[in-house]
gemmi code that builds the backbone of each chain (N, CA, C; Angstrom):
import gemmi

chains = {
    "A": [
        ("MET", (1.028, -1.073, -0.131), (-0.256, 0.028, 0.148), (0.900, 1.201, -0.023)),
        ("ASN", (0.379, 2.109, -0.335), (0.903, 3.268, -0.570), (1.205, 4.259, 0.792)),
        ("ASP", (2.131, 4.725, 1.143), (2.068, 5.237, 2.638), (2.824, 6.652, 2.388)),
        ("THR", (1.679, 7.281, 1.719), (1.319, 8.642, 1.785), (1.601, 9.158, 3.160)),
        ("LYS", (2.505, 10.139, 3.388), (2.748, 10.749, 4.565), (1.608, 11.802, 5.089)),
        ("GLN", (1.698, 12.805, 3.530), (1.160, 13.946, 3.731), (-0.018, 13.978, 2.352)),
        ("THR", (-0.877, 15.190, 3.094), (-2.217, 15.451, 1.697), (-2.173, 16.569, 1.731)),
        ("PHE", (-1.880, 16.840, 0.340), (-1.238, 18.334, 0.246), (-2.354, 19.141, -0.395)),
        ("ALA", (-3.717, 18.881, 0.003), (-5.009, 19.759, -0.635), (-4.616, 20.292, -2.437)),
        ("PRO", (-5.156, 18.931, -2.839), (-4.380, 18.928, -4.189), (-5.303, 20.164, -5.263)),
        ("GLU", (-6.776, 20.096, -4.873), (-7.517, 21.341, -5.441), (-6.721, 22.454, -5.265)),
        ("ARG", (-6.461, 22.916, -3.906), (-5.805, 24.136, -3.673), (-4.647, 24.443, -4.138)),
        ("ILE", (-3.755, 23.073, -4.164), (-2.380, 23.455, -5.077), (-3.102, 24.377, -6.579)),
        ("ALA", (-3.975, 23.209, -7.412), (-3.941, 23.405, -8.751), (-5.073, 24.786, -9.010)),
        ("ASP", (-5.984, 25.313, -7.751), (-5.988, 26.423, -8.101), (-5.141, 27.254, -7.725)),
        ("ASN", (-4.438, 27.356, -7.009), (-3.519, 28.642, -6.681), (-2.543, 28.688, -7.725)),
        ("TYR", (-2.295, 27.268, -8.659), (-1.489, 27.297, -9.448), (-2.048, 28.158, -11.051)),
        ("LEU", (-3.293, 27.864, -11.225), (-4.097, 28.695, -11.971), (-4.528, 30.172, -11.873)),
        ("ALA", (-4.526, 30.151, -10.848), (-4.646, 31.615, -10.143), (-3.578, 32.480, -11.184)),
        ("ALA", (-2.432, 31.913, -11.075), (-1.361, 32.750, -10.933), (-0.883, 32.609, -12.816)),
        ("TRP", (-1.360, 31.402, -13.269), (-1.458, 31.779, -14.740), (-2.351, 32.925, -15.417)),
        ("ASN", (-3.436, 33.391, -14.494), (-4.829, 34.130, -15.014), (-4.056, 35.451, -14.889)),
        ("GLU", (-3.146, 35.727, -13.115), (-2.743, 36.863, -13.008), (-1.808, 37.928, -14.008)),
        ("THR", (-2.749, 38.505, -14.599), (-1.705, 39.454, -15.550), (-0.880, 41.031, -14.558)),
        ("ASP", (-0.484, 40.877, -13.316), (-0.503, 41.807, -12.844), (1.272, 41.277, -12.468)),
        ("ALA", (2.039, 41.641, -13.275), (3.521, 40.961, -13.191), (4.136, 40.910, -11.920)),
        ("SER", (3.803, 41.967, -10.547), (4.273, 41.856, -9.484), (3.617, 40.739, -8.995)),
        ("LYS", (2.252, 40.863, -8.580), (1.389, 39.989, -7.877), (1.724, 38.294, -8.570)),
        ("ARG", (2.133, 38.321, -10.251), (1.944, 37.510, -10.879), (3.156, 36.288, -9.953)),
        ("SER", (4.367, 37.117, -9.851), (5.844, 36.775, -8.849), (5.405, 35.943, -7.859)),
        ("GLU", (5.023, 36.778, -7.125), (4.166, 36.609, -5.480), (3.659, 34.989, -5.485)),
        ("LEU", (3.177, 35.015, -6.245), (1.827, 33.746, -6.764), (2.784, 32.800, -6.775)),
        ("VAL", (3.734, 32.924, -7.663), (4.845, 31.622, -8.065), (5.634, 31.312, -6.995)),
        ("ALA", (6.222, 32.588, -6.228), (7.176, 32.371, -5.373), (6.496, 31.215, -4.406)),
        ("ASN", (4.851, 31.713, -4.110), (4.245, 30.578, -2.984), (4.127, 29.089, -3.878)),
        ("LEU", (4.163, 29.104, -4.868), (3.484, 27.779, -5.293), (4.735, 27.180, -5.290)),
        ("TRP", (6.022, 27.397, -5.978), (7.597, 26.588, -6.695), (8.198, 26.567, -5.320)),
        ("THR", (9.366, 25.649, -5.525), (10.386, 26.136, -4.587), (11.089, 26.778, -5.607)),
        ("SER", (12.373, 26.832, -4.691), (13.172, 28.231, -4.964), (13.844, 27.655, -6.454)),
        ("ASP", (14.318, 26.004, -6.576), (14.679, 25.635, -8.074), (14.036, 25.024, -9.094)),
        ("GLY", (12.839, 25.053, -8.470), (11.766, 24.457, -9.114), (11.723, 24.325, -10.447)),
        ("THR", (11.030, 23.941, -11.523), (11.126, 23.927, -12.724), (9.552, 23.854, -13.265)),
        ("TYR", (9.433, 24.626, -14.539), (7.949, 24.254, -15.406), (8.418, 23.612, -16.610)),
        ("LEU", (8.108, 22.733, -17.323), (8.260, 22.392, -18.506), (7.077, 21.575, -19.420)),
        ("ASP", (6.572, 22.229, -20.574), (5.699, 21.636, -21.433), (6.416, 21.531, -23.212)),
        ("PRO", (5.231, 21.535, -23.707), (5.701, 21.479, -25.100), (6.748, 22.566, -25.573)),
        ("LEU", (6.483, 23.438, -25.372), (6.520, 24.957, -25.809), (7.573, 25.779, -25.325)),
        ("MET", (7.355, 25.723, -23.848), (8.325, 26.587, -23.176), (8.898, 25.643, -21.766)),
        ("GLN", (9.631, 26.250, -21.160), (10.442, 25.849, -20.088), (11.023, 26.580, -19.149)),
        ("GLY", (11.038, 26.796, -18.276), (11.860, 27.547, -17.150), (12.167, 27.022, -15.698)),
        ("GLN", (13.109, 27.335, -15.010), (13.901, 27.389, -13.852), (13.786, 27.844, -12.702)),
        ("GLY", (13.121, 28.511, -11.438), (12.987, 29.344, -10.592), (11.728, 30.560, -10.627)),
        ("VAL", (12.006, 30.929, -9.675), (10.293, 31.790, -9.754), (10.546, 32.722, -10.858)),
        ("SER", (11.586, 33.618, -11.273), (11.700, 34.688, -11.989), (11.599, 33.888, -13.381)),
        ("GLN", (11.989, 33.041, -14.200), (11.810, 32.684, -15.085), (10.615, 31.762, -15.436)),
        ("ILE", (9.755, 31.617, -14.223), (8.526, 30.925, -14.307), (7.916, 31.888, -14.472)),
        ("ALA", (7.658, 32.903, -13.612), (6.817, 34.214, -13.730), (6.740, 35.010, -15.296)),
        ("HIS", (8.016, 34.878, -15.697), (8.505, 35.784, -16.801), (7.646, 34.897, -18.424)),
        ("LEU", (7.870, 33.254, -17.836), (7.114, 32.741, -18.824), (5.584, 32.802, -19.087)),
        ("ILE", (5.297, 32.790, -17.554), (3.550, 32.733, -17.810), (3.321, 33.788, -18.351)),
        ("GLY", (3.805, 34.968, -17.852), (3.397, 36.358, -18.861), (3.965, 36.394, -20.513)),
        ("ALA", (4.663, 35.798, -20.579), (4.715, 36.005, -22.220), (3.818, 34.765, -22.477)),
        ("ALA", (3.568, 33.742, -21.941), (2.145, 32.759, -22.774), (1.491, 33.914, -22.566)),
        ("GLN", (1.017, 34.793, -21.954), (-0.327, 35.268, -21.323), (-0.735, 36.721, -22.927)),
        ("GLN", (0.505, 36.948, -23.503), (0.355, 37.287, -24.777), (-0.465, 36.885, -25.775)),
        ("GLN", (0.200, 35.535, -25.581), (-0.274, 34.453, -26.735), (-2.293, 34.597, -26.447)),
        ("PHE", (-2.626, 34.076, -25.483), (-4.179, 34.045, -25.262), (-4.491, 35.226, -24.301)),
        ("ALA", (-4.652, 36.355, -25.026), (-4.929, 37.591, -24.076), (-6.491, 37.381, -24.223)),
        ("GLY", (-7.451, 37.921, -22.900), (-8.709, 37.616, -23.194), (-9.661, 36.229, -22.839)),
        ("LEU", (-8.338, 35.278, -22.519), (-8.729, 34.112, -22.151), (-8.153, 33.775, -20.686)),
        ("GLN", (-9.070, 32.849, -20.386), (-9.066, 32.288, -18.951), (-8.470, 30.678, -18.720)),
        ("PHE", (-7.706, 30.836, -17.588), (-7.503, 29.117, -17.041), (-8.660, 28.835, -15.839)),
        ("THR", (-9.178, 27.986, -16.080), (-9.962, 26.972, -15.124), (-9.686, 25.902, -14.998)),
        ("ARG", (-9.865, 25.199, -14.059), (-9.649, 23.912, -13.560), (-10.969, 22.899, -14.306)),
        ("ALA", (-10.015, 21.789, -15.200), (-11.392, 20.879, -15.657), (-11.198, 19.998, -15.040)),
        ("GLY", (-12.585, 19.182, -13.945), (-12.391, 18.526, -13.530), (-11.637, 18.239, -11.981)),
        ("GLN", (-11.520, 17.264, -11.050), (-10.886, 17.339, -9.613), (-9.229, 17.214, -9.844)),
        ("ALA", (-8.711, 17.898, -9.024), (-7.458, 17.354, -9.067), (-7.161, 15.959, -7.853)),
        ("GLU", (-6.376, 15.318, -8.165), (-5.696, 14.349, -7.943), (-4.287, 14.271, -7.061)),
        ("GLN", (-4.028, 13.269, -5.971), (-3.045, 13.465, -5.444), (-2.268, 11.676, -5.575)),
        ("VAL", (-1.428, 11.222, -6.181), (-0.870, 10.072, -5.597), (0.976, 10.144, -5.213)),
        ("GLY", (0.644, 9.961, -3.931), (2.043, 9.880, -3.463), (2.372, 11.613, -3.630)),
        ("ASP", (3.351, 11.878, -3.532), (3.970, 13.625, -3.624), (3.553, 13.726, -5.418)),
        ("HIS", (3.060, 13.537, -5.955), (2.423, 13.895, -7.231), (0.836, 14.392, -6.917)),
        ("VAL", (0.913, 14.990, -8.170), (-0.550, 15.819, -7.971), (-0.780, 15.598, -9.788)),
        ("ARG", (-2.015, 15.475, -10.368), (-2.524, 16.359, -11.705), (-3.921, 16.548, -11.377)),
        ("PHE", (-3.759, 17.552, -12.829), (-4.808, 18.316, -12.628), (-5.059, 18.948, -14.502)),
        ("SER", (-6.403, 18.923, -14.891), (-6.423, 19.523, -15.879), (-7.357, 20.758, -16.265)),
        ("TRP", (-7.242, 21.390, -17.207), (-7.433, 22.937, -16.877), (-7.830, 22.553, -18.513)),
        ("HIS", (-9.267, 24.138, -18.561), (-9.446, 24.593, -19.788), (-8.757, 25.918, -20.125)),
        ("LEU", (-8.477, 26.484, -21.760), (-8.371, 27.744, -21.172), (-9.545, 28.350, -22.331)),
        ("SER", (-10.132, 29.416, -22.064), (-11.889, 29.843, -22.496), (-11.574, 31.192, -22.600)),
        ("PRO", (-12.348, 31.900, -23.373), (-13.160, 33.085, -23.525), (-14.179, 33.374, -21.949)),
        ("ALA", (-14.227, 34.175, -21.271), (-15.660, 34.461, -20.721), (-16.786, 33.715, -20.746)),
        ("GLY", (-17.541, 32.704, -20.515), (-18.511, 32.367, -20.189), (-18.664, 31.270, -21.894)),
        ("GLY", (-17.291, 31.539, -22.370), (-17.673, 30.502, -23.596), (-16.496, 29.203, -23.644)),
        ("GLN", (-16.810, 28.389, -24.573), (-16.368, 26.991, -24.882), (-14.980, 27.338, -24.682)),
        ("PRO", (-14.131, 26.324, -24.424), (-12.769, 25.687, -24.056), (-11.997, 26.165, -25.346)),
        ("VAL", (-11.175, 26.982, -25.772), (-10.123, 26.788, -27.185), (-9.355, 25.553, -26.670)),
        ("ALA", (-8.859, 25.833, -25.476), (-7.569, 24.704, -25.567), (-7.891, 23.896, -24.402)),
        ("GLY", (-6.900, 22.901, -23.951), (-7.152, 22.118, -22.340), (-5.678, 21.793, -22.517)),
        ("GLY", (-5.352, 21.024, -20.941), (-4.594, 20.414, -20.601), (-4.238, 20.098, -19.776)),
        ("THR", (-3.439, 18.865, -19.622), (-2.975, 18.233, -17.899), (-2.046, 18.197, -17.568)),
        ("ASP", (-1.730, 18.691, -16.231), (-0.358, 19.497, -15.615), (-0.124, 18.002, -14.772)),
        ("PHE", (1.109, 18.081, -14.956), (1.685, 16.690, -13.527), (2.554, 17.378, -12.899)),
        ("CYS", (2.640, 17.557, -11.630), (3.262, 17.900, -11.014), (3.956, 17.054, -9.826)),
        ("GLN", (5.417, 17.258, -9.040), (5.675, 16.535, -8.179), (5.954, 17.651, -6.924)),
        ("LEU", (5.756, 17.396, -5.916), (5.935, 18.442, -5.165), (7.125, 18.006, -3.913)),
        ("ASN", (7.483, 18.959, -2.725), (8.445, 18.557, -2.109), (7.839, 18.443, -1.055)),
        ("GLU", (8.683, 17.891, 0.149), (7.885, 17.637, 1.322), (7.116, 18.901, 2.140)),
        ("THR", (6.922, 20.137, 1.505), (6.007, 20.902, 2.136), (5.313, 21.083, 1.066)),
        ("GLY", (5.429, 20.424, 0.144), (3.714, 20.681, -0.740), (4.060, 21.886, -1.840)),
        ("LEU", (5.663, 22.364, -2.173), (5.489, 23.155, -2.918), (5.788, 22.489, -4.271)),
        ("LEU", (5.734, 22.916, -5.410), (5.956, 22.390, -6.543), (7.525, 22.626, -6.822)),
        ("GLN", (7.986, 21.195, -6.856), (9.412, 20.930, -7.348), (9.690, 21.161, -9.106)),
        ("SER", (9.115, 20.157, -9.685), (8.588, 20.056, -10.997), (7.097, 20.033, -12.060)),
        ("VAL", (6.864, 20.653, -12.720), (5.593, 20.653, -13.520), (5.863, 20.529, -14.914)),
        ("THR", (5.048, 19.522, -15.333), (5.558, 18.823, -16.971), (3.544, 18.817, -17.060)),
        ("GLY", (3.589, 19.710, -18.080), (2.349, 20.201, -18.838), (2.551, 19.765, -20.386)),
        ("PHE", (1.178, 18.852, -20.095), (0.795, 18.219, -21.312), (-0.296, 18.729, -22.033)),
        ("ILE", (-0.485, 18.947, -23.476), (-1.323, 19.434, -24.456), (-2.689, 18.164, -24.347)),
        ("ASP", (-4.032, 18.600, -23.890), (-5.041, 17.364, -24.502), (-5.372, 17.736, -25.847)),
        ("PHE", (-6.100, 19.191, -25.864), (-6.418, 20.016, -27.179), (-6.190, 21.094, -27.458)),
        ("MET", (-5.926, 21.413, -28.588), (-5.668, 22.792, -28.788), (-6.054, 22.992, -30.218)),
        ("PRO", (-6.125, 24.214, -30.444), (-6.520, 24.949, -31.888), (-5.595, 24.150, -33.074)),
        ("THR", (-5.930, 23.430, -34.274), (-4.785, 23.155, -35.389), (-4.492, 24.417, -35.924)),
        ("ALA", (-3.427, 24.346, -36.219), (-3.019, 25.510, -37.702), (-3.855, 25.058, -39.040)),
        ("SER", (-4.729, 26.144, -39.729), (-5.620, 26.091, -40.697), (-4.578, 26.864, -41.812)),
    ],
    "B": [
        ("MET", (11.764, 27.551, -25.968), (11.037, 26.539, -26.566), (12.013, 26.017, -25.648)),
        ("ASN", (11.506, 24.267, -25.713), (12.063, 23.032, -25.207), (13.108, 22.504, -25.792)),
        ("ASP", (14.144, 22.299, -25.832), (15.307, 21.668, -26.102), (15.397, 20.286, -26.083)),
        ("THR", (14.345, 19.712, -25.931), (14.198, 18.177, -25.631), (15.611, 17.752, -26.620)),
        ("LYS", (16.048, 17.185, -25.961), (17.666, 16.405, -26.626), (17.542, 15.124, -27.458)),
        ("GLN", (16.083, 14.257, -27.055), (16.329, 13.144, -27.258), (14.343, 12.724, -27.592)),
        ("THR", (14.600, 11.830, -28.822), (12.981, 11.543, -28.694), (12.934, 9.917, -28.575)),
        ("PHE", (12.410, 9.307, -27.395), (12.219, 8.520, -27.024), (11.272, 7.382, -27.215)),
        ("ALA", (10.834, 7.343, -28.259), (9.714, 6.832, -28.898), (8.460, 6.409, -28.153)),
        ("PRO", (7.628, 7.448, -27.474), (6.773, 7.313, -26.252), (5.774, 5.872, -26.112)),
        ("GLU", (5.172, 5.894, -27.671), (4.568, 4.689, -27.695), (5.286, 3.469, -27.489)),
        ("ARG", (6.482, 2.907, -28.143), (7.356, 1.852, -27.931), (7.518, 1.327, -26.947)),
        ("ILE", (7.492, 2.600, -25.687), (7.587, 2.741, -23.946), (6.206, 2.230, -23.429)),
        ("ALA", (5.404, 2.437, -23.909), (4.358, 2.280, -23.578), (3.134, 1.063, -23.713)),
        ("ASP", (3.706, 0.426, -24.869), (3.520, -0.519, -25.625), (3.809, -1.489, -24.711)),
        ("ASN", (5.664, -1.700, -24.626), (6.721, -2.352, -23.667), (6.209, -2.791, -22.352)),
        ("TYR", (5.534, -1.065, -21.713), (4.853, -1.503, -20.131), (4.134, -1.869, -20.261)),
        ("LEU", (2.890, -2.228, -21.206), (1.428, -2.663, -21.145), (1.747, -4.230, -21.119)),
        ("ALA", (2.744, -4.444, -22.070), (2.975, -5.856, -22.295), (3.371, -6.683, -21.125)),
        ("ALA", (4.427, -5.636, -20.164), (4.881, -6.266, -19.021), (3.997, -6.081, -18.117)),
        ("TRP", (2.570, -5.557, -18.323), (1.600, -5.612, -17.185), (0.830, -7.099, -17.818)),
        ("ASN", (1.036, -7.255, -18.745), (-0.144, -8.337, -19.920), (0.491, -9.750, -19.244)),
        ("GLU", (1.806, -9.572, -18.713), (2.946, -10.940, -18.820), (2.568, -11.996, -17.566)),
        ("THR", (2.193, -12.537, -17.607), (1.975, -13.627, -16.491), (2.750, -14.509, -16.347)),
        ("ASP", (3.916, -14.925, -16.983), (4.986, -15.652, -17.072), (6.320, -15.160, -15.959)),
        ("ALA", (5.823, -14.982, -14.589), (7.049, -14.756, -13.852), (8.306, -14.272, -14.374)),
        ("SER", (8.933, -15.176, -15.443), (10.083, -14.949, -15.765), (10.283, -13.949, -16.917)),
        ("LYS", (9.323, -14.137, -17.364), (9.463, -13.568, -18.820), (8.928, -11.805, -18.038)),
        ("ARG", (8.111, -12.082, -17.641), (7.631, -10.407, -16.580), (9.249, -9.619, -15.746)),
        ("SER", (9.511, -10.459, -15.215), (10.800, -9.466, -14.915), (12.251, -9.186, -15.600)),
        ("GLU", (11.928, -10.229, -16.948), (13.081, -9.591, -18.173), (12.178, -8.408, -18.670)),
        ("LEU", (11.114, -8.479, -19.339), (10.248, -6.967, -19.775), (10.393, -6.006, -18.808)),
        ("VAL", (10.518, -6.185, -17.236), (10.345, -4.936, -16.394), (12.025, -4.327, -16.134)),
        ("ALA", (12.997, -5.640, -15.988), (14.267, -5.298, -16.327), (14.682, -4.175, -17.544)),
        ("ASN", (14.046, -4.806, -18.832), (14.274, -4.063, -19.892), (13.618, -2.449, -20.210)),
        ("LEU", (12.953, -2.407, -19.264), (12.052, -1.150, -19.018), (12.761, -0.034, -17.899)),
        ("TRP", (13.030, -0.730, -16.669), (13.019, 0.566, -15.614), (14.334, 0.322, -15.416)),
        ("THR", (14.973, 1.860, -14.860), (16.438, 1.669, -14.079), (15.826, 0.416, -12.836)),
        ("SER", (17.366, 0.179, -12.581), (17.848, -0.835, -11.776), (17.259, -0.440, -10.305)),
        ("ASP", (17.209, 1.060, -10.337), (16.742, 1.554, -9.092), (15.106, 2.335, -8.965)),
        ("GLY", (14.209, 2.129, -10.317), (13.647, 2.689, -10.819), (12.358, 2.771, -10.181)),
        ("THR", (11.109, 3.460, -9.753), (9.766, 2.966, -9.272), (9.027, 3.025, -9.805)),
        ("TYR", (7.769, 2.625, -9.340), (6.475, 2.915, -9.283), (5.504, 2.993, -8.208)),
        ("LEU", (4.563, 3.851, -8.532), (3.420, 4.290, -7.480), (2.514, 4.343, -8.296)),
        ("ASP", (1.084, 3.572, -7.498), (-0.244, 4.042, -7.714), (-1.061, 4.655, -6.465)),
        ("PRO", (-2.229, 4.640, -6.518), (-3.293, 4.844, -5.141), (-3.115, 3.548, -4.470)),
        ("LEU", (-2.721, 2.301, -4.725), (-2.693, 1.162, -4.300), (-1.176, 0.312, -3.728)),
        ("MET", (-0.723, 0.763, -4.677), (0.539, 0.399, -4.753), (1.853, 0.568, -5.081)),
        ("GLN", (2.985, 0.325, -4.250), (4.143, 1.127, -4.890), (5.304, 0.183, -4.765)),
        ("GLY", (6.949, 0.615, -5.666), (7.494, -0.419, -5.158), (9.070, 0.145, -5.690)),
        ("GLN", (10.184, -0.496, -5.939), (11.306, 0.033, -6.352), (12.519, -1.005, -6.706)),
        ("GLY", (12.748, -0.966, -7.633), (13.631, -2.011, -8.374), (13.055, -3.184, -9.170)),
        ("VAL", (13.469, -3.814, -9.961), (12.861, -4.827, -10.684), (12.021, -5.943, -10.113)),
        ("SER", (12.644, -6.501, -9.217), (12.177, -7.435, -8.253), (10.730, -6.983, -7.600)),
        ("GLN", (10.508, -5.737, -7.223), (9.619, -5.420, -6.453), (8.657, -4.887, -7.484)),
        ("ILE", (8.778, -4.277, -8.627), (7.741, -4.011, -9.850), (7.668, -5.050, -10.281)),
        ("ALA", (8.422, -5.874, -10.896), (7.542, -7.205, -11.532), (6.809, -8.081, -10.248)),
        ("HIS", (7.117, -7.726, -8.995), (6.693, -8.895, -7.937), (5.027, -8.093, -8.294)),
        ("LEU", (4.965, -6.496, -7.627), (4.141, -6.106, -7.555), (2.952, -5.991, -8.860)),
        ("ILE", (3.472, -6.284, -9.883), (2.045, -6.582, -11.083), (1.749, -7.647, -11.046)),
        ("GLY", (2.536, -8.950, -10.574), (1.867, -9.985, -10.437), (1.188, -10.312, -9.505)),
        ("ALA", (0.998, -9.526, -8.176), (-0.023, -9.529, -7.749), (-1.084, -8.761, -7.994)),
        ("ALA", (-0.853, -7.748, -8.572), (-2.278, -7.052, -9.443), (-2.875, -8.160, -10.461)),
        ("GLN", (-1.740, -8.795, -10.819), (-2.325, -9.395, -11.900), (-3.443, -10.475, -11.272)),
        ("GLN", (-3.288, -10.985, -9.750), (-4.465, -11.799, -9.451), (-5.619, -10.926, -9.301)),
        ("GLN", (-5.690, -9.365, -9.329), (-7.098, -9.216, -9.069), (-7.826, -8.701, -10.486)),
        ("PHE", (-6.775, -9.423, -11.715), (-8.013, -8.855, -12.558), (-7.458, -10.028, -14.177)),
        ("ALA", (-7.802, -10.827, -13.201), (-7.504, -12.502, -13.650), (-8.507, -12.251, -14.983)),
        ("GLY", (-8.100, -12.754, -16.297), (-8.415, -12.665, -17.851), (-8.759, -11.316, -18.240)),
        ("LEU", (-8.148, -10.634, -17.660), (-8.706, -8.942, -17.842), (-6.940, -8.412, -18.918)),
        ("GLN", (-7.359, -7.849, -19.638), (-5.937, -7.198, -20.403), (-5.526, -5.992, -20.572)),
        ("PHE", (-4.154, -5.197, -20.430), (-3.890, -4.117, -20.482), (-4.099, -3.679, -21.763)),
        ("THR", (-4.555, -2.216, -22.021), (-4.163, -1.853, -23.694), (-3.799, -0.214, -23.870)),
        ("ARG", (-3.451, 0.299, -24.705), (-3.357, 1.267, -24.543), (-4.499, 2.735, -25.079)),
        ("ALA", (-4.878, 3.348, -24.663), (-6.076, 4.173, -25.088), (-5.378, 5.598, -25.585)),
        ("GLY", (-5.264, 5.763, -26.858), (-5.014, 6.678, -27.220), (-3.466, 6.831, -27.669)),
        ("GLN", (-2.600, 8.162, -27.747), (-1.001, 8.104, -27.959), (-0.597, 8.146, -26.690)),
        ("ALA", (0.603, 7.888, -27.071), (1.540, 7.991, -25.764), (2.056, 9.649, -26.599)),
        ("GLU", (2.113, 10.291, -25.114), (3.249, 11.815, -25.681), (4.653, 11.937, -24.329)),
        ("GLN", (5.031, 12.558, -25.273), (6.446, 12.697, -24.733), (6.836, 14.375, -24.713)),
        ("VAL", (6.586, 14.694, -23.115), (7.541, 16.000, -23.315), (9.121, 16.443, -22.302)),
        ("GLY", (9.695, 16.674, -22.633), (11.468, 16.701, -21.991), (11.485, 15.096, -22.285)),
        ("ASP", (11.620, 14.852, -20.849), (12.043, 13.690, -20.544), (10.472, 12.879, -19.663)),
        ("HIS", (9.602, 13.218, -19.794), (8.539, 12.704, -19.403), (7.582, 12.116, -20.438)),
        ("VAL", (6.846, 11.001, -20.207), (6.022, 10.479, -21.383), (4.501, 10.239, -20.567)),
        ("ARG", (3.684, 10.426, -21.033), (2.203, 9.919, -20.132), (1.507, 9.415, -21.278)),
        ("PHE", (0.654, 8.307, -21.087), (-0.113, 7.412, -21.450), (-1.161, 7.249, -21.057)),
        ("SER", (-2.368, 6.644, -21.980), (-3.430, 6.191, -21.360), (-3.743, 4.642, -21.282)),
        ("TRP", (-4.543, 4.133, -20.340), (-4.780, 2.562, -20.852), (-6.471, 2.040, -20.281)),
        ("HIS", (-6.500, 1.066, -20.937), (-8.206, 0.700, -20.527), (-7.426, -0.823, -20.031)),
        ("LEU", (-8.122, -1.459, -19.091), (-7.947, -2.923, -18.730), (-9.617, -3.702, -19.122)),
        ("SER", (-9.585, -4.412, -19.995), (-10.640, -5.056, -20.497), (-11.048, -6.646, -20.390)),
        ("PRO", (-11.957, -7.370, -20.555), (-11.932, -8.494, -20.650), (-12.113, -8.298, -22.726)),
        ("ALA", (-11.118, -10.005, -23.079), (-10.690, -9.742, -24.362), (-12.562, -9.407, -24.961)),
        ("GLY", (-12.377, -8.886, -26.229), (-12.952, -8.131, -27.171), (-14.485, -7.308, -26.326)),
        ("GLY", (-13.882, -6.971, -24.812), (-15.447, -6.153, -24.113), (-14.996, -4.887, -23.846)),
        ("GLN", (-15.853, -4.433, -23.193), (-15.425, -2.874, -23.000), (-15.044, -2.743, -21.466)),
        ("PRO", (-13.981, -1.689, -21.732), (-13.292, -1.702, -20.530), (-13.601, -1.508, -19.354)),
        ("VAL", (-13.177, -2.260, -17.920), (-14.050, -1.868, -16.783), (-13.183, -1.043, -15.729)),
        ("ALA", (-11.949, -0.392, -16.446), (-11.186, 0.006, -15.442), (-10.191, 1.212, -16.605)),
        ("GLY", (-9.711, 2.297, -16.074), (-8.873, 3.221, -16.990), (-8.135, 3.744, -16.325)),
        ("GLY", (-6.535, 4.316, -16.613), (-5.955, 4.860, -15.856), (-4.830, 5.835, -17.121)),
        ("THR", (-4.072, 6.708, -16.385), (-3.068, 7.700, -16.808), (-1.708, 7.580, -16.424)),
        ("ASP", (-1.081, 6.775, -16.889), (0.317, 6.919, -16.117), (1.356, 7.827, -16.973)),
        ("PHE", (2.454, 8.563, -15.857), (3.197, 9.021, -16.048), (4.563, 8.992, -15.789)),
        ("CYS", (5.276, 9.217, -16.407), (6.909, 8.364, -16.515), (8.347, 9.556, -16.745)),
        ("GLN", (8.460, 9.472, -15.847), (10.292, 10.108, -15.882), (11.209, 9.217, -16.376)),
        ("LEU", (12.102, 9.665, -17.668), (12.523, 8.294, -17.959), (14.114, 9.337, -17.775)),
        ("ASN", (14.931, 8.408, -17.439), (16.201, 8.931, -17.560), (17.039, 8.983, -19.026)),
        ("GLU", (18.500, 9.262, -18.991), (18.935, 9.546, -20.327), (19.053, 8.725, -21.351)),
        ("THR", (18.864, 7.854, -21.203), (19.038, 6.493, -21.806), (17.605, 5.766, -22.422)),
        ("GLY", (16.559, 6.249, -22.295), (15.249, 6.216, -22.283), (14.661, 5.061, -21.033)),
        ("LEU", (15.343, 4.571, -19.867), (14.586, 3.854, -19.417), (13.643, 4.740, -18.431)),
        ("LEU", (13.009, 3.592, -17.508), (11.862, 4.443, -16.647), (12.822, 4.587, -15.329)),
        ("GLN", (12.634, 5.705, -14.737), (13.004, 6.291, -13.422), (12.266, 6.196, -12.605)),
        ("SER", (10.771, 6.915, -13.045), (9.852, 6.830, -12.156), (8.568, 6.493, -13.195)),
        ("VAL", (7.778, 5.931, -12.327), (6.474, 5.779, -13.261), (5.234, 6.410, -11.635)),
        ("THR", (3.937, 7.282, -11.969), (3.071, 7.811, -11.524), (2.005, 7.108, -11.820)),
        ("GLY", (0.939, 6.098, -11.396), (-0.031, 5.906, -12.122), (-1.269, 6.344, -11.773)),
        ("PHE", (-2.040, 7.531, -12.219), (-3.522, 7.867, -11.660), (-4.799, 7.231, -12.645)),
        ("ILE", (-5.517, 7.049, -11.274), (-7.077, 5.960, -11.882), (-8.116, 7.367, -12.860)),
        ("ASP", (-8.142, 6.495, -13.898), (-8.871, 7.637, -14.447), (-10.834, 6.742, -14.294)),
        ("PHE", (-10.845, 5.771, -14.439), (-12.253, 5.256, -13.940), (-12.016, 3.938, -13.385)),
        ("MET", (-13.086, 3.548, -12.532), (-12.761, 2.191, -12.185), (-13.713, 1.643, -11.535)),
        ("PRO", (-14.320, 0.045, -11.298), (-15.312, 0.072, -10.606), (-15.865, 0.525, -9.019)),
        ("THR", (-17.004, 1.263, -8.789), (-17.198, 1.698, -7.545), (-17.736, 0.518, -6.870)),
        ("ALA", (-17.477, 0.357, -5.851), (-18.104, -0.516, -4.443), (-19.400, -0.521, -4.587)),
        ("SER", (-20.174, -1.437, -4.502), (-21.688, -1.478, -4.563), (-22.110, -2.089, -3.216)),
    ],
}
model = gemmi.Model(1)
for chain_id, residues in chains.items():
    chain = gemmi.Chain(chain_id)
    for i, (resn, *xyz) in enumerate(residues, 1):
        res = gemmi.Residue()
        res.name, res.seqid = resn, gemmi.SeqId(i, " ")
        for name, pos in zip(("N", "CA", "C"), xyz):
            atom = gemmi.Atom()
            atom.name, atom.element = name, gemmi.Element(name[0])
            atom.pos, atom.b_iso = gemmi.Position(*pos), 0.0
            res.add_atom(atom)
        chain.add_residue(res)
    model.add_chain(chain)
structure = gemmi.Structure()
structure.add_model(model)
structure.setup_entities()
């Protein structure tokens, strides 16, 4: 059996994480990122990667330029297995259908901070 | 951009992995596991965990007792992001509808062996 020692409130982690992705104020975004990741934590998806609060806060800001007017929301429940958490998200205009979605897979440290996040795309617009 | 150095044929990894889960001959199963995982590689899901070839081959054998007559098949494509791979699977009777499904997230070492696998359940029978 899995002798998980701690429960890290995976939905709170997911929601705080998506709040950081939605935060367009650079200073507030850096604070949200600093509260989520370890100081040497990493982010990796098919398009971007970064390590540390400054790089991760910056790459989120760069990504926001690509989806101006769209918001991230959690899709379904966040789940924890041991020190890993996964959750899915949608990227949508306010009140509209999602234009993209993905699943992020996180490894936590012993205090529940993000050590690494790997983002997989579930659906996205295809080039026409 | 993601400067992934290598492509590890994620579908081959997924299919070899599921072949190990389907292999009921203990000796062959150990060989399949040894060809997939690093010597100190780990497996973790909500019910089981193990480290190293012997433990992982054994836990697969123990799990097979729970799903005698059922087979794992890959559901959809396997995907790679950096040194991570994810794929989904179904557990089904021959020719029948799946009775359970999940998504496994793998971290690979630099040669493409499994360093860690974390298994999440997507659906399974509920207790009646």
